[in-house]
C-alpha positions in Angstrom: 0.0 0.0 0.0 1.1 3.6 -0.7 1.3 4.9 2.9 3.8 7.6 2.1 1.9 8.6 -1.1 -1.3 8.8 1.0 0.4 11.0 3.5 1.6 13.3 0.7 -2.0 13.6 -0.6 -3.3 14.3 3.0 -0.6 16.9 3.6 -1.3 18.7 0.3 -5.0 18.7 1.0 -4.6 20.0 4.6 -2.2 22.7 3.6 -3.6 23.7 0.2 -7.2 22.5 0.1 -9.0 20.4 -2.4 -7.8 22.4 -5.5 -4.2 21.6 -4.5 -5.1 17.9 -4.1 -6.6 17.9 -7.5 -3.6 19.6 -9.0 -1.3 17.0 -7.4 -3.4 14.2 -8.9 -3.3 15.9 -12.3 0.5 16.6 -12.3 1.4 13.1 -11.0 -1.1 11.1 -13.1 -2.4 9.3 -10.0 -5.6 9.9 -8.2 -5.7 9.8 -4.4 -7.3 6.4 -4.5 -4.8 5.0 -7.0 -1.9 6.4 -4.9 -3.2 4.7 -1.8 -3.3 1.4 -3.6 0.1 1.8 -5.3 3.4 0.6 -3.9 5.7 3.2 -2.3 8.5 3.1 -4.8 11.3 5.6 -4.1 11.1 7.2 -7.6 7.4 7.7 -7.3 7.7 9.2 -3.8 10.4 11.6 -5.0 8.2 12.7 -7.9 5.2 13.3 -5.5 7.3 15.2 -3.0 8.7 17.4 -5.8 5.3 18.2 -7.2 3.8 18.7 -3.7 6.6 21.2 -2.8 5.9 23.1 -6.1 2.2 23.3 -5.5 2.4 24.4 -1.8 5.5 26.6 -2.2 7.4 24.9 0.7 9.1 21.7 1.6 6.8 19.1 3.0 9.4 16.7 4.4 8.7 17.6 8.0 5.1 16.5 7.5 6.0 13.1 6.3 7.9 11.9 9.4 
């Protein structure tokens, strides 16, 4: 299961609202549901974090611990 990917979606939605969550899904090509069901592969996590940081305008690393 994509626990880290789910955390990223949760963080983006909490900090940026639903429009930010939708933008994350659009830019990564994975919906929230698909991300929760996907495996947490390092390259996918890195992509999600990069996109989330761009959307929110700050580094989300501290929220993923």
